[in-house]
mmCIF file of the N, C-alpha and C atoms, coordinates in Angstrom:
data_MODEL
# 
_entry.id   MODEL 
# 
loop_
_atom_site.group_PDB 
_atom_site.id 
_atom_site.type_symbol 
_atom_site.label_atom_id 
_atom_site.label_alt_id 
_atom_site.label_comp_id 
_atom_site.label_asym_id 
_atom_site.label_entity_id 
_atom_site.label_seq_id 
_atom_site.pdbx_PDB_ins_code 
_atom_site.Cartn_x 
_atom_site.Cartn_y 
_atom_site.Cartn_z 
_atom_site.occupancy 
_atom_site.B_iso_or_equiv 
_atom_site.pdbx_formal_charge 
_atom_site.auth_seq_id 
_atom_site.auth_comp_id 
_atom_site.auth_asym_id 
_atom_site.auth_atom_id 
_atom_site.pdbx_PDB_model_num 
ATOM 1   N N  . MET A 1 1  ? 163.665 116.586 56.721 1.00 0.00 ? 1  MET A N  1 
ATOM 2   C CA . MET A 1 1  ? 162.474 117.498 56.788 1.00 0.00 ? 1  MET A CA 1 
ATOM 3   C C  . MET A 1 1  ? 163.211 118.956 56.830 1.00 0.00 ? 1  MET A C  1 
ATOM 4   N N  . SER A 1 2  ? 162.398 119.816 56.472 1.00 0.00 ? 2  SER A N  1 
ATOM 5   C CA . SER A 1 2  ? 162.963 121.380 56.547 1.00 0.00 ? 2  SER A CA 1 
ATOM 6   C C  . SER A 1 2  ? 162.116 122.169 57.081 1.00 0.00 ? 2  SER A C  1 
ATOM 7   N N  . ASP A 1 3  ? 162.326 123.234 57.394 1.00 0.00 ? 3  ASP A N  1 
ATOM 8   C CA . ASP A 1 3  ? 161.819 124.176 58.057 1.00 0.00 ? 3  ASP A CA 1 
ATOM 9   C C  . ASP A 1 3  ? 161.251 125.582 57.242 1.00 0.00 ? 3  ASP A C  1 
ATOM 10  N N  . VAL A 1 4  ? 161.426 125.341 55.858 1.00 0.00 ? 4  VAL A N  1 
ATOM 11  C CA . VAL A 1 4  ? 161.213 126.218 55.131 1.00 0.00 ? 4  VAL A CA 1 
ATOM 12  C C  . VAL A 1 4  ? 159.650 126.301 54.807 1.00 0.00 ? 4  VAL A C  1 
ATOM 13  N N  . PRO A 1 5  ? 159.210 127.437 54.931 1.00 0.00 ? 5  PRO A N  1 
ATOM 14  C CA . PRO A 1 5  ? 157.542 127.556 54.785 1.00 0.00 ? 5  PRO A CA 1 
ATOM 15  C C  . PRO A 1 5  ? 157.369 127.048 53.223 1.00 0.00 ? 5  PRO A C  1 
ATOM 16  N N  . ALA A 1 6  ? 155.967 126.745 53.510 1.00 0.00 ? 6  ALA A N  1 
ATOM 17  C CA . ALA A 1 6  ? 155.152 126.146 52.377 1.00 0.00 ? 6  ALA A CA 1 
ATOM 18  C C  . ALA A 1 6  ? 155.251 126.951 51.154 1.00 0.00 ? 6  ALA A C  1 
ATOM 19  N N  . SER A 1 7  ? 155.030 128.318 51.506 1.00 0.00 ? 7  SER A N  1 
ATOM 20  C CA . SER A 1 7  ? 155.148 129.174 50.384 1.00 0.00 ? 7  SER A CA 1 
ATOM 21  C C  . SER A 1 7  ? 156.106 130.338 50.894 1.00 0.00 ? 7  SER A C  1 
ATOM 22  N N  . PRO A 1 8  ? 156.930 130.546 49.820 1.00 0.00 ? 8  PRO A N  1 
ATOM 23  C CA . PRO A 1 8  ? 158.258 131.640 49.865 1.00 0.00 ? 8  PRO A CA 1 
ATOM 24  C C  . PRO A 1 8  ? 157.908 133.140 50.618 1.00 0.00 ? 8  PRO A C  1 
ATOM 25  N N  . THR A 1 9  ? 156.569 133.348 50.299 1.00 0.00 ? 9  THR A N  1 
ATOM 26  C CA . THR A 1 9  ? 155.965 134.730 50.843 1.00 0.00 ? 9  THR A CA 1 
ATOM 27  C C  . THR A 1 9  ? 155.451 134.732 52.221 1.00 0.00 ? 9  THR A C  1 
ATOM 28  N N  . GLU A 1 10 ? 155.120 133.243 52.741 1.00 0.00 ? 10 GLU A N  1 
ATOM 29  C CA . GLU A 1 10 ? 154.503 133.224 53.965 1.00 0.00 ? 10 GLU A CA 1 
ATOM 30  C C  . GLU A 1 10 ? 155.272 132.729 54.753 1.00 0.00 ? 10 GLU A C  1 
ATOM 31  N N  . PRO A 1 11 ? 155.497 133.255 56.114 1.00 0.00 ? 11 PRO A N  1 
ATOM 32  C CA . PRO A 1 11 ? 156.250 132.809 57.115 1.00 0.00 ? 11 PRO A CA 1 
ATOM 33  C C  . PRO A 1 11 ? 155.664 131.671 57.903 1.00 0.00 ? 11 PRO A C  1 
ATOM 34  N N  . PRO A 1 12 ? 156.396 130.753 58.536 1.00 0.00 ? 12 PRO A N  1 
ATOM 35  C CA . PRO A 1 12 ? 155.642 129.530 59.297 1.00 0.00 ? 12 PRO A CA 1 
ATOM 36  C C  . PRO A 1 12 ? 154.809 130.081 60.402 1.00 0.00 ? 12 PRO A C  1 
ATOM 37  N N  . ARG A 1 13 ? 153.663 129.674 60.612 1.00 0.00 ? 13 ARG A N  1 
ATOM 38  C CA . ARG A 1 13 ? 152.698 129.976 61.579 1.00 0.00 ? 13 ARG A CA 1 
ATOM 39  C C  . ARG A 1 13 ? 153.204 129.375 63.046 1.00 0.00 ? 13 ARG A C  1 
ATOM 40  N N  . LEU A 1 14 ? 153.124 130.211 64.005 1.00 0.00 ? 14 LEU A N  1 
ATOM 41  C CA . LEU A 1 14 ? 153.374 129.751 65.311 1.00 0.00 ? 14 LEU A CA 1 
ATOM 42  C C  . LEU A 1 14 ? 151.971 129.236 65.859 1.00 0.00 ? 14 LEU A C  1 
ATOM 43  N N  . PRO A 1 15 ? 152.133 128.315 66.915 1.00 0.00 ? 15 PRO A N  1 
ATOM 44  C CA . PRO A 1 15 ? 150.709 127.836 67.388 1.00 0.00 ? 15 PRO A CA 1 
ATOM 45  C C  . PRO A 1 15 ? 149.876 128.649 67.921 1.00 0.00 ? 15 PRO A C  1 
ATOM 46  N N  . HIS A 1 16 ? 150.295 129.995 68.526 1.00 0.00 ? 16 HIS A N  1 
ATOM 47  C CA . HIS A 1 16 ? 149.429 130.794 68.954 1.00 0.00 ? 16 HIS A CA 1 
ATOM 48  C C  . HIS A 1 16 ? 148.712 131.755 67.932 1.00 0.00 ? 16 HIS A C  1 
ATOM 49  N N  . GLU A 1 17 ? 149.174 131.549 66.763 1.00 0.00 ? 17 GLU A N  1 
ATOM 50  C CA . GLU A 1 17 ? 148.541 132.392 65.833 1.00 0.00 ? 17 GLU A CA 1 
ATOM 51  C C  . GLU A 1 17 ? 147.418 131.868 65.208 1.00 0.00 ? 17 GLU A C  1 
ATOM 52  N N  . VAL A 1 18 ? 146.229 132.404 65.276 1.00 0.00 ? 18 VAL A N  1 
ATOM 53  C CA . VAL A 1 18 ? 145.098 132.242 64.456 1.00 0.00 ? 18 VAL A CA 1 
ATOM 54  C C  . VAL A 1 18 ? 144.624 133.220 63.523 1.00 0.00 ? 18 VAL A C  1 
ATOM 55  N N  . SER A 1 19 ? 144.384 132.806 62.333 1.00 0.00 ? 19 SER A N  1 
ATOM 56  C CA . SER A 1 19 ? 143.779 134.014 61.567 1.00 0.00 ? 19 SER A CA 1 
ATOM 57  C C  . SER A 1 19 ? 142.368 134.298 61.531 1.00 0.00 ? 19 SER A C  1 
ATOM 58  N N  . LEU A 1 20 ? 141.973 135.542 61.079 1.00 0.00 ? 20 LEU A N  1 
ATOM 59  C CA . LEU A 1 20 ? 140.458 135.952 61.343 1.00 0.00 ? 20 LEU A CA 1 
ATOM 60  C C  . LEU A 1 20 ? 139.647 135.040 60.298 1.00 0.00 ? 20 LEU A C  1 
ATOM 61  N N  . ALA A 1 21 ? 140.305 134.360 59.407 1.00 0.00 ? 21 ALA A N  1 
ATOM 62  C CA . ALA A 1 21 ? 139.463 133.480 58.432 1.00 0.00 ? 21 ALA A CA 1 
ATOM 63  C C  . ALA A 1 21 ? 139.243 132.101 59.284 1.00 0.00 ? 21 ALA A C  1 
ATOM 64  N N  . ASP A 1 22 ? 140.157 131.699 60.129 1.00 0.00 ? 22 ASP A N  1 
ATOM 65  C CA . ASP A 1 22 ? 140.051 130.603 61.133 1.00 0.00 ? 22 ASP A CA 1 
ATOM 66  C C  . ASP A 1 22 ? 138.967 130.723 61.949 1.00 0.00 ? 22 ASP A C  1 
ATOM 67  N N  . ILE A 1 23 ? 138.915 131.841 62.469 1.00 0.00 ? 23 ILE A N  1 
ATOM 68  C CA . ILE A 1 23 ? 137.738 132.294 63.519 1.00 0.00 ? 23 ILE A CA 1 
ATOM 69  C C  . ILE A 1 23 ? 136.445 132.335 62.731 1.00 0.00 ? 23 ILE A C  1 
ATOM 70  N N  . THR A 1 24 ? 136.522 132.857 61.674 1.00 0.00 ? 24 THR A N  1 
ATOM 71  C CA . THR A 1 24 ? 135.144 133.096 60.809 1.00 0.00 ? 24 THR A CA 1 
ATOM 72  C C  . THR A 1 24 ? 134.836 131.841 60.538 1.00 0.00 ? 24 THR A C  1 
ATOM 73  N N  . GLU A 1 25 ? 135.767 130.690 60.180 1.00 0.00 ? 25 GLU A N  1 
ATOM 74  C CA . GLU A 1 25 ? 135.213 129.522 59.735 1.00 0.00 ? 25 GLU A CA 1 
ATOM 75  C C  . GLU A 1 25 ? 134.692 128.568 61.071 1.00 0.00 ? 25 GLU A C  1 
ATOM 76  N N  . ARG A 1 26 ? 135.154 128.915 62.288 1.00 0.00 ? 26 ARG A N  1 
ATOM 77  C CA . ARG A 1 26 ? 134.551 128.091 63.541 1.00 0.00 ? 26 ARG A CA 1 
ATOM 78  C C  . ARG A 1 26 ? 133.250 128.954 63.703 1.00 0.00 ? 26 ARG A C  1 
ATOM 79  N N  . LEU A 1 27 ? 133.130 130.144 63.520 1.00 0.00 ? 27 LEU A N  1 
ATOM 80  C CA . LEU A 1 27 ? 131.886 130.570 63.766 1.00 0.00 ? 27 LEU A CA 1 
ATOM 81  C C  . LEU A 1 27 ? 130.707 130.149 62.666 1.00 0.00 ? 27 LEU A C  1 
ATOM 82  N N  . MET A 1 28 ? 131.290 129.952 61.590 1.00 0.00 ? 28 MET A N  1 
ATOM 83  C CA . MET A 1 28 ? 130.376 129.551 60.455 1.00 0.00 ? 28 MET A CA 1 
ATOM 84  C C  . MET A 1 28 ? 129.654 128.124 60.758 1.00 0.00 ? 28 MET A C  1 
ATOM 85  N N  . VAL A 1 29 ? 130.380 127.255 61.456 1.00 0.00 ? 29 VAL A N  1 
ATOM 86  C CA . VAL A 1 29 ? 129.846 125.952 61.734 1.00 0.00 ? 29 VAL A CA 1 
ATOM 87  C C  . VAL A 1 29 ? 128.706 126.128 62.800 1.00 0.00 ? 29 VAL A C  1 
ATOM 88  N N  . GLU A 1 30 ? 129.051 127.011 63.722 1.00 0.00 ? 30 GLU A N  1 
ATOM 89  C CA . GLU A 1 30 ? 128.055 127.549 64.814 1.00 0.00 ? 30 GLU A CA 1 
ATOM 90  C C  . GLU A 1 30 ? 126.795 128.396 64.354 1.00 0.00 ? 30 GLU A C  1 
ATOM 91  N N  . PHE A 1 31 ? 127.058 129.274 63.434 1.00 0.00 ? 31 PHE A N  1 
ATOM 92  C CA . PHE A 1 31 ? 125.979 129.885 63.181 1.00 0.00 ? 31 PHE A CA 1 
ATOM 93  C C  . PHE A 1 31 ? 125.628 130.038 61.580 1.00 0.00 ? 31 PHE A C  1 
ATOM 94  N N  . GLY A 1 32 ? 126.298 129.163 60.759 1.00 0.00 ? 32 GLY A N  1 
ATOM 95  C CA . GLY A 1 32 ? 126.099 129.167 59.199 1.00 0.00 ? 32 GLY A CA 1 
ATOM 96  C C  . GLY A 1 32 ? 124.662 128.980 58.831 1.00 0.00 ? 32 GLY A C  1 
ATOM 97  N N  . ASP A 1 33 ? 123.962 128.279 59.683 1.00 0.00 ? 33 ASP A N  1 
ATOM 98  C CA . ASP A 1 33 ? 122.542 127.979 59.146 1.00 0.00 ? 33 ASP A CA 1 
ATOM 99  C C  . ASP A 1 33 ? 121.659 129.217 59.280 1.00 0.00 ? 33 ASP A C  1 
ATOM 100 N N  . ARG A 1 34 ? 122.168 130.095 60.281 1.00 0.00 ? 34 ARG A N  1 
ATOM 101 C CA . ARG A 1 34 ? 121.349 131.477 60.288 1.00 0.00 ? 34 ARG A CA 1 
ATOM 102 C C  . ARG A 1 34 ? 122.090 132.758 59.822 1.00 0.00 ? 34 ARG A C  1 
ATOM 103 N N  . VAL A 1 35 ? 123.320 132.721 59.681 1.00 0.00 ? 35 VAL A N  1 
ATOM 104 C CA . VAL A 1 35 ? 123.920 133.972 59.237 1.00 0.00 ? 35 VAL A CA 1 
ATOM 105 C C  . VAL A 1 35 ? 124.790 133.825 58.221 1.00 0.00 ? 35 VAL A C  1 
ATOM 106 N N  . SER A 1 36 ? 124.846 134.684 57.230 1.00 0.00 ? 36 SER A N  1 
ATOM 107 C CA . SER A 1 36 ? 125.403 134.548 56.086 1.00 0.00 ? 36 SER A CA 1 
ATOM 108 C C  . SER A 1 36 ? 127.227 134.810 56.444 1.00 0.00 ? 36 SER A C  1 
ATOM 109 N N  . VAL A 1 37 ? 128.063 134.160 55.647 1.00 0.00 ? 37 VAL A N  1 
ATOM 110 C CA . VAL A 1 37 ? 129.311 134.347 55.946 1.00 0.00 ? 37 VAL A CA 1 
ATOM 111 C C  . VAL A 1 37 ? 130.050 135.884 55.871 1.00 0.00 ? 37 VAL A C  1 
ATOM 112 N N  . SER A 1 38 ? 129.354 136.435 54.781 1.00 0.00 ? 38 SER A N  1 
ATOM 113 C CA . SER A 1 38 ? 129.621 137.818 54.923 1.00 0.00 ? 38 SER A CA 1 
ATOM 114 C C  . SER A 1 38 ? 129.575 138.831 56.265 1.00 0.00 ? 38 SER A C  1 
ATOM 115 N N  . THR A 1 39 ? 128.378 138.337 56.883 1.00 0.00 ? 39 THR A N  1 
ATOM 116 C CA . THR A 1 39 ? 127.771 139.043 58.059 1.00 0.00 ? 39 THR A CA 1 
ATOM 117 C C  . THR A 1 39 ? 128.932 138.671 59.258 1.00 0.00 ? 39 THR A C  1 
ATOM 118 N N  . ILE A 1 40 ? 129.089 137.229 59.397 1.00 0.00 ? 40 ILE A N  1 
ATOM 119 C CA . ILE A 1 40 ? 130.082 136.792 60.224 1.00 0.00 ? 40 ILE A CA 1 
ATOM 120 C C  . ILE A 1 40 ? 131.193 137.480 60.144 1.00 0.00 ? 40 ILE A C  1 
ATOM 121 N N  . SER A 1 41 ? 131.899 137.286 58.976 1.00 0.00 ? 41 SER A N  1 
ATOM 122 C CA . SER A 1 41 ? 133.366 138.053 58.587 1.00 0.00 ? 41 SER A CA 1 
ATOM 123 C C  . SER A 1 41 ? 133.078 139.521 58.991 1.00 0.00 ? 41 SER A C  1 
ATOM 124 N N  . ALA A 1 42 ? 132.164 140.258 58.929 1.00 0.00 ? 42 ALA A N  1 
ATOM 125 C CA . ALA A 1 42 ? 131.987 141.812 58.875 1.00 0.00 ? 42 ALA A CA 1 
ATOM 126 C C  . ALA A 1 42 ? 132.191 141.865 60.662 1.00 0.00 ? 42 ALA A C  1 
ATOM 127 N N  . ILE A 1 43 ? 131.517 140.885 61.276 1.00 0.00 ? 43 ILE A N  1 
ATOM 128 C CA . ILE A 1 43 ? 131.405 140.990 62.708 1.00 0.00 ? 43 ILE A CA 1 
ATOM 129 C C  . ILE A 1 43 ? 132.621 140.733 63.464 1.00 0.00 ? 43 ILE A C  1 
ATOM 130 N N  . VAL A 1 44 ? 133.480 139.704 62.658 1.00 0.00 ? 44 VAL A N  1 
ATOM 131 C CA . VAL A 1 44 ? 134.737 139.153 63.011 1.00 0.00 ? 44 VAL A CA 1 
ATOM 132 C C  . VAL A 1 44 ? 135.874 140.341 62.938 1.00 0.00 ? 44 VAL A C  1 
ATOM 133 N N  . LEU A 1 45 ? 135.586 141.077 61.884 1.00 0.00 ? 45 LEU A N  1 
ATOM 134 C CA . LEU A 1 45 ? 136.610 142.258 61.421 1.00 0.00 ? 45 LEU A CA 1 
ATOM 135 C C  . LEU A 1 45 ? 136.482 143.377 62.555 1.00 0.00 ? 45 LEU A C  1 
ATOM 136 N N  . GLU A 1 46 ? 135.041 143.585 62.761 1.00 0.00 ? 46 GLU A N  1 
ATOM 137 C CA . GLU A 1 46 ? 134.789 144.891 63.637 1.00 0.00 ? 46 GLU A CA 1 
ATOM 138 C C  . GLU A 1 46 ? 135.188 144.438 65.150 1.00 0.00 ? 46 GLU A C  1 
ATOM 139 N N  . CYS A 1 47 ? 135.063 143.275 65.441 1.00 0.00 ? 47 CYS A N  1 
ATOM 140 C CA . CYS A 1 47 ? 135.621 142.700 66.717 1.00 0.00 ? 47 CYS A CA 1 
ATOM 141 C C  . CYS A 1 47 ? 137.249 143.112 66.925 1.00 0.00 ? 47 CYS A C  1 
ATOM 142 N N  . ARG A 1 48 ? 137.811 142.709 65.835 1.00 0.00 ? 48 ARG A N  1 
ATOM 143 C CA . ARG A 1 48 ? 139.358 142.798 65.869 1.00 0.00 ? 48 ARG A CA 1 
ATOM 144 C C  . ARG A 1 48 ? 139.535 144.080 65.975 1.00 0.00 ? 48 ARG A C  1 
ATOM 145 N N  . HIS A 1 49 ? 138.871 145.202 65.211 1.00 0.00 ? 49 HIS A N  1 
ATOM 146 C CA . HIS A 1 49 ? 139.448 146.436 65.422 1.00 0.00 ? 49 HIS A CA 1 
ATOM 147 C C  . HIS A 1 49 ? 138.896 147.027 66.717 1.00 0.00 ? 49 HIS A C  1 
ATOM 148 N N  . ASP A 1 50 ? 137.770 146.671 67.218 1.00 0.00 ? 50 ASP A N  1 
ATOM 149 C CA . ASP A 1 50 ? 137.282 146.912 68.830 1.00 0.00 ? 50 ASP A CA 1 
ATOM 150 C C  . ASP A 1 50 ? 138.466 146.602 69.688 1.00 0.00 ? 50 ASP A C  1 
ATOM 151 N N  . LEU A 1 51 ? 139.270 145.515 69.358 1.00 0.00 ? 51 LEU A N  1 
ATOM 152 C CA . LEU A 1 51 ? 140.018 145.030 70.362 1.00 0.00 ? 51 LEU A CA 1 
ATOM 153 C C  . LEU A 1 51 ? 141.606 145.289 70.093 1.00 0.00 ? 51 LEU A C  1 
ATOM 154 N N  . GLN A 1 52 ? 141.706 146.255 69.369 1.00 0.00 ? 52 GLN A N  1 
ATOM 155 C CA . GLN A 1 52 ? 143.120 146.485 68.709 1.00 0.00 ? 52 GLN A CA 1 
ATOM 156 C C  . GLN A 1 52 ? 144.326 146.805 69.809 1.00 0.00 ? 52 GLN A C  1 
ATOM 157 N N  . GLY A 1 53 ? 143.724 147.362 70.871 1.00 0.00 ? 53 GLY A N  1 
ATOM 158 C CA . GLY A 1 53 ? 144.772 147.769 72.021 1.00 0.00 ? 53 GLY A CA 1 
ATOM 159 C C  . GLY A 1 53 ? 145.140 146.386 72.926 1.00 0.00 ? 53 GLY A C  1 
ATOM 160 N N  . SER A 1 54 ? 144.350 145.443 72.675 1.00 0.00 ? 54 SER A N  1 
ATOM 161 C CA . SER A 1 54 ? 144.513 143.900 73.574 1.00 0.00 ? 54 SER A CA 1 
ATOM 162 C C  . SER A 1 54 ? 145.940 143.353 73.287 1.00 0.00 ? 54 SER A C  1 
ATOM 163 N N  . PRO A 1 55 ? 146.495 142.654 74.242 1.00 0.00 ? 55 PRO A N  1 
ATOM 164 C CA . PRO A 1 55 ? 147.591 141.964 74.053 1.00 0.00 ? 55 PRO A CA 1 
ATOM 165 C C  . PRO A 1 55 ? 147.550 140.949 72.880 1.00 0.00 ? 55 PRO A C  1 
ATOM 166 N N  . VAL A 1 56 ? 148.353 140.890 71.960 1.00 0.00 ? 56 VAL A N  1 
ATOM 167 C CA . VAL A 1 56 ? 148.594 140.377 70.743 1.00 0.00 ? 56 VAL A CA 1 
ATOM 168 C C  . VAL A 1 56 ? 148.352 138.747 70.911 1.00 0.00 ? 56 VAL A C  1 
ATOM 169 N N  . LEU A 1 57 ? 148.860 138.101 72.107 1.00 0.00 ? 57 LEU A N  1 
ATOM 170 C CA . LEU A 1 57 ? 148.692 136.612 72.285 1.00 0.00 ? 57 LEU A CA 1 
ATOM 171 C C  . LEU A 1 57 ? 147.086 136.420 72.783 1.00 0.00 ? 57 LEU A C  1 
ATOM 172 N N  . ALA A 1 58 ? 146.313 137.342 73.221 1.00 0.00 ? 58 ALA A N  1 
ATOM 173 C CA . ALA A 1 58 ? 145.168 137.291 73.519 1.00 0.00 ? 58 ALA A CA 1 
ATOM 174 C C  . ALA A 1 58 ? 144.241 137.342 72.631 1.00 0.00 ? 58 ALA A C  1 
ATOM 175 N N  . LEU A 1 59 ? 144.425 138.083 71.432 1.00 0.00 ? 59 LEU A N  1 
ATOM 176 C CA . LEU A 1 59 ? 143.555 138.672 70.434 1.00 0.00 ? 59 LEU A CA 1 
ATOM 177 C C  . LEU A 1 59 ? 142.829 137.208 69.860 1.00 0.00 ? 59 LEU A C  1 
ATOM 178 N N  . PRO A 1 60 ? 143.398 136.321 69.697 1.00 0.00 ? 60 PRO A N  1 
ATOM 179 C CA . PRO A 1 60 ? 142.428 135.190 68.991 1.00 0.00 ? 60 PRO A CA 1 
ATOM 180 C C  . PRO A 1 60 ? 141.229 134.741 69.598 1.00 0.00 ? 60 PRO A C  1 
ATOM 181 N N  . GLU A 1 61 ? 141.599 134.527 70.881 1.00 0.00 ? 61 GLU A N  1 
ATOM 182 C CA . GLU A 1 61 ? 140.502 134.071 71.787 1.00 0.00 ? 61 GLU A CA 1 
ATOM 183 C C  . GLU A 1 61 ? 139.407 135.338 72.219 1.00 0.00 ? 61 GLU A C  1 
ATOM 184 N N  . LEU A 1 62 ? 140.080 136.519 72.365 1.00 0.00 ? 62 LEU A N  1 
ATOM 185 C CA . LEU A 1 62 ? 139.419 137.732 72.612 1.00 0.00 ? 62 LEU A CA 1 
ATOM 186 C C  . LEU A 1 62 ? 138.469 138.067 71.468 1.00 0.00 ? 62 LEU A C  1 
ATOM 187 N N  . VAL A 1 63 ? 138.753 138.021 70.215 1.00 0.00 ? 63 VAL A N  1 
ATOM 188 C CA . VAL A 1 63 ? 137.948 138.350 68.946 1.00 0.00 ? 63 VAL A CA 1 
ATOM 189 C C  . VAL A 1 63 ? 136.787 137.050 68.983 1.00 0.00 ? 63 VAL A C  1 
ATOM 190 N N  . GLU A 1 64 ? 137.235 135.664 68.922 1.00 0.00 ? 64 GLU A N  1 
ATOM 191 C CA . GLU A 1 64 ? 136.391 134.685 68.949 1.00 0.00 ? 64 GLU A CA 1 
ATOM 192 C C  . GLU A 1 64 ? 135.214 134.897 69.862 1.00 0.00 ? 64 GLU A C  1 
ATOM 193 N N  . ARG A 1 65 ? 135.556 135.304 71.145 1.00 0.00 ? 65 ARG A N  1 
ATOM 194 C CA . ARG A 1 65 ? 134.597 135.237 72.257 1.00 0.00 ? 65 ARG A CA 1 
ATOM 195 C C  . ARG A 1 65 ? 133.731 136.562 71.880 1.00 0.00 ? 65 ARG A C  1 
ATOM 196 N N  . LEU A 1 66 ? 134.266 137.651 71.571 1.00 0.00 ? 66 LEU A N  1 
ATOM 197 C CA . LEU A 1 66 ? 133.466 138.526 71.406 1.00 0.00 ? 66 LEU A CA 1 
ATOM 198 C C  . LEU A 1 66 ? 132.381 138.699 70.207 1.00 0.00 ? 66 LEU A C  1 
ATOM 199 N N  . ALA A 1 67 ? 133.129 138.062 69.009 1.00 0.00 ? 67 ALA A N  1 
ATOM 200 C CA . ALA A 1 67 ? 132.182 137.733 67.874 1.00 0.00 ? 67 ALA A CA 1 
ATOM 201 C C  . ALA A 1 67 ? 130.880 136.940 68.074 1.00 0.00 ? 67 ALA A C  1 
ATOM 202 N N  . ARG A 1 68 ? 131.324 135.846 69.029 1.00 0.00 ? 68 ARG A N  1 
ATOM 203 C CA . ARG A 1 68 ? 130.362 134.810 69.295 1.00 0.00 ? 68 ARG A CA 1 
ATOM 204 C C  . ARG A 1 68 ? 129.290 135.357 70.262 1.00 0.00 ? 68 ARG A C  1 
ATOM 205 N N  . GLN A 1 69 ? 129.639 136.419 71.034 1.00 0.00 ? 69 GLN A N  1 
ATOM 206 C CA . GLN A 1 69 ? 128.632 137.215 71.994 1.00 0.00 ? 69 GLN A CA 1 
ATOM 207 C C  . GLN A 1 69 ? 127.856 137.932 71.211 1.00 0.00 ? 69 GLN A C  1 
ATOM 208 N N  . ARG A 1 70 ? 128.485 138.669 70.297 1.00 0.00 ? 70 ARG A N  1 
ATOM 209 C CA . ARG A 1 70 ? 127.721 139.693 69.293 1.00 0.00 ? 70 ARG A CA 1 
ATOM 210 C C  . ARG A 1 70 ? 126.613 138.875 68.610 1.00 0.00 ? 70 ARG A C  1 
ATOM 211 N N  . LEU A 1 71 ? 127.073 138.004 67.989 1.00 0.00 ? 71 LEU A N  1 
ATOM 212 C CA . LEU A 1 71 ? 125.941 137.197 67.171 1.00 0.00 ? 71 LEU A CA 1 
ATOM 213 C C  . LEU A 1 71 ? 124.863 136.513 67.964 1.00 0.00 ? 71 LEU A C  1 
ATOM 214 N N  . LEU A 1 72 ? 125.249 136.214 69.249 1.00 0.00 ? 72 LEU A N  1 
ATOM 215 C CA . LEU A 1 72 ? 124.202 135.725 69.891 1.00 0.00 ? 72 LEU A CA 1 
ATOM 216 C C  . LEU A 1 72 ? 123.318 136.711 70.453 1.00 0.00 ? 72 LEU A C  1 
ATOM 217 N N  . GLN A 1 73 ? 123.531 137.872 70.765 1.00 0.00 ? 73 GLN A N  1 
ATOM 218 C CA . GLN A 1 73 ? 122.828 139.049 71.288 1.00 0.00 ? 73 GLN A CA 1 
ATOM 219 C C  . GLN A 1 73 ? 121.983 139.718 70.032 1.00 0.00 ? 73 GLN A C  1 
ATOM 220 N N  . THR A 1 74 ? 122.269 139.401 68.760 1.00 0.00 ? 74 THR A N  1 
ATOM 221 C CA . THR A 1 74 ? 121.541 140.058 67.657 1.00 0.00 ? 74 THR A CA 1 
ATOM 222 C C  . THR A 1 74 ? 120.697 139.021 67.214 1.00 0.00 ? 74 THR A C  1 
ATOM 223 N N  . ASN A 1 75 ? 119.853 139.757 66.262 1.00 0.00 ? 75 ASN A N  1 
ATOM 224 C CA . ASN A 1 75 ? 118.544 138.904 65.526 1.00 0.00 ? 75 ASN A CA 1 
ATOM 225 C C  . ASN A 1 75 ? 119.317 137.981 64.492 1.00 0.00 ? 75 ASN A C  1 
ATOM 226 N N  . TYR A 1 76 ? 120.545 137.889 64.404 1.00 0.00 ? 76 TYR A N  1 
ATOM 227 C CA . TYR A 1 76 ? 121.206 137.074 63.270 1.00 0.00 ? 76 TYR A CA 1 
ATOM 228 C C  . TYR A 1 76 ? 121.163 135.713 64.004 1.00 0.00 ? 76 TYR A C  1 
ATOM 229 N N  . ALA A 1 77 ? 121.156 135.292 64.905 1.00 0.00 ? 77 ALA A N  1 
ATOM 230 C CA . ALA A 1 77 ? 121.337 134.028 65.576 1.00 0.00 ? 77 ALA A CA 1 
ATOM 231 C C  . ALA A 1 77 ? 119.898 133.796 66.111 1.00 0.00 ? 77 ALA A C  1 
ATOM 232 N N  . ARG A 1 78 ? 118.987 134.332 65.933 1.00 0.00 ? 78 ARG A N  1 
ATOM 233 C CA . ARG A 1 78 ? 117.577 133.699 66.216 1.00 0.00 ? 78 ARG A CA 1 
ATOM 234 C C  . ARG A 1 78 ? 116.740 133.082 64.974 1.00 0.00 ? 78 ARG A C  1 
# 
């Protein structure tokens, strides 16, 4: 086995790294029957921007929680 990344331009991902696409995908499972993927993606991006001063290792969880809360508090989830 090799420690070479799958793609030469893509570094290996560490266990704590979660992409915004991963967060969006999980929220799509939860809200996809009521909210479009473009709306969920926009909310996730907005949350990431709003949390830009937060500790890097906490960002994935914070972004997902904030996005979920915003989706629940809007008419999108009703």
